[in-house]
C-alpha positions as CSV (number, residue, x, y, z in Angstrom):
1,M,106.2,109.7,75.8
2,A,105.9,108.3,79.3
3,F,107.6,109.3,82.5
4,T,111.3,107.4,83.0
5,N,110.4,106.3,86.8
6,S,107.5,104.4,87.6
7,N,106.1,103.5,91.4
8,D,106.0,100.9,93.7
9,L,101.5,101.7,93.9
10,L,101.5,101.5,90.1
11,N,103.3,98.5,89.9
12,G,101.0,96.8,92.3
13,R,104.6,96.1,94.7
14,T,102.1,98.5,97.8
15,P,98.6,97.3,97.9
16,T,95.8,100.1,97.3
17,V,93.6,101.4,99.8
18,F,89.8,100.8,99.8
19,P,87.7,101.9,101.8
20,S,86.1,99.1,104.1
21,G,82.5,100.8,104.8
22,S,80.9,104.1,103.9
23,Q,84.5,106.4,105.1
24,V,86.9,107.9,103.5
25,V,90.1,107.0,102.7
26,V,93.6,108.6,101.2
27,Q,95.6,107.4,98.9
28,P,98.9,109.4,98.7
29,A,100.9,108.9,95.6
30,S,103.7,110.4,94.2
31,I,106.1,110.4,91.4
32,A,110.5,111.6,91.0
33,L,110.2,113.4,87.3
34,L,113.6,114.3,85.8
35,A,114.1,117.2,83.7
36,G,113.8,115.3,81.1
37,D,110.4,114.2,81.4
38,L,109.1,117.6,81.5
39,T,108.6,118.0,77.6
40,L,105.5,119.4,76.3
41,N,102.4,117.5,76.7
42,N,104.5,115.0,77.7
43,I,101.5,113.0,80.4
44,G,101.6,109.3,82.9
45,A,100.5,108.0,85.4
46,V,101.2,108.9,89.2
47,G,98.6,107.2,91.4
48,V,95.5,105.2,91.3
49,L,91.3,105.3,91.5
50,P,90.6,101.5,92.5
51,A,87.3,100.0,91.4
52,G,84.6,101.2,92.5
53,C,85.2,104.6,94.2
54,V,85.1,107.3,93.5
55,P,87.0,110.5,94.2
56,V,86.4,113.1,96.9
57,A,89.4,115.7,97.3
58,M,92.4,115.9,95.3
59,Y,95.6,117.9,96.4
60,V,98.6,117.4,94.0
61,D,102.2,119.0,95.8
62,S,105.2,119.6,94.0
63,A,108.3,120.1,94.2
64,E,109.5,123.3,92.0
65,L,110.2,121.9,88.3
66,D,111.0,125.1,86.6
67,S,113.0,127.8,87.7
68,G,113.8,131.1,85.6
69,T,110.7,132.4,84.3
70,N,108.2,129.6,85.5
71,T,106.1,129.5,83.3
72,I,105.1,125.6,83.5
73,T,101.6,124.3,84.7
74,L,99.9,120.8,84.9
75,D,97.0,118.8,84.3
76,I,95.5,116.3,86.3
77,G,92.8,113.9,84.8
78,L,92.6,109.7,85.1
79,L,93.9,108.3,81.9
80,N,92.8,106.2,79.2
81,A,93.5,102.8,79.3
82,A,97.0,103.6,76.7
83,G,98.3,106.3,79.6
84,T,98.3,108.7,75.9
85,A,95.7,111.5,77.0
86,F,93.2,112.1,79.9
87,D,89.9,110.0,79.6
88,T,87.9,112.9,82.2
89,T,90.6,116.0,83.5
90,F,89.8,117.4,87.1
91,A,92.2,120.2,86.8
92,T,94.2,121.9,83.8
93,G,96.7,125.0,84.0
94,L,98.5,124.3,87.8
95,T,100.8,126.5,88.0
96,V,102.0,124.8,91.6
97,A,104.7,123.2,89.6
98,Q,106.3,126.6,88.7
99,A,107.1,127.2,92.8
100,G,106.4,124.5,94.1
101,G,103.3,124.2,97.0
102,V,100.2,122.8,97.4
103,V,97.4,122.7,96.1
104,Q,93.4,121.5,96.1
105,V,91.9,120.1,93.1
106,L,88.0,122.2,92.8
107,S,86.2,120.3,89.9
108,A,82.7,119.0,88.8
109,N,84.4,116.0,87.6
110,L,86.4,114.8,90.1
111,L,82.7,115.8,92.0
112,R,80.3,114.1,89.8
113,L,83.1,110.9,88.5
114,A,81.1,108.6,89.3
115,K,82.3,104.4,89.8
116,A,84.0,101.7,87.1
117,S,84.1,98.2,87.8
118,G,88.4,98.5,86.9
119,D,91.4,100.3,89.1
120,R,92.0,103.9,86.9
121,K,94.9,105.6,86.8
122,I,95.5,109.1,88.1
123,G,97.9,110.8,85.9
124,V,99.5,114.6,85.1
125,K,100.6,116.3,82.3
126,V,102.5,119.0,81.5
127,S,100.7,121.3,79.6
128,A,103.0,124.4,79.2
129,A,106.6,123.5,79.0
130,P,109.1,124.7,81.6
131,N,111.5,127.3,81.4
132,V,113.9,125.9,83.1
133,A,113.4,122.1,83.8
134,Q,114.2,121.0,87.3
135,A,114.0,117.3,88.2
136,G,111.7,116.5,91.3
137,S,108.5,115.1,92.8
138,V,104.4,115.4,92.2
139,F,102.8,114.1,94.8
140,I,98.6,113.6,94.5
141,H,96.5,112.9,97.1
142,T,93.5,111.1,96.9
143,H,90.8,111.2,99.3
144,Y,87.9,109.0,97.3
145,R,85.1,106.6,98.7
146,A,83.6,103.1,98.3
147,A,80.3,104.2,95.6
């Protein structure tokens, strides 16, 4: 099941930032998640990594999406063409959505990713269901450069 909501970046109403030279640019993207979106293994798109670019850093900023015992964890990666799984996983078991906050994604998969000829979608997966799901937003700030 995909997420209920989308965003202007995914729908093409907001253009994706593309570096004009060797500089690093940042593309913030967010998705408003409903409590019903926070089921085990639910996965959906949040942002876009443009064609010809490679990531250099990523930050995940989440509202508190779980109350009570705080069991929710998130995985971050690049979605496959169908949007049903990750082709490349950048982070697993992130607990940032348990109380809300920001975490930097540090991963060899992120830093070693090769450029591609087409745009790729950055996604979030609920890898452990919340104790008590509550609606909120997840932001992914992707720093990337042309390769």
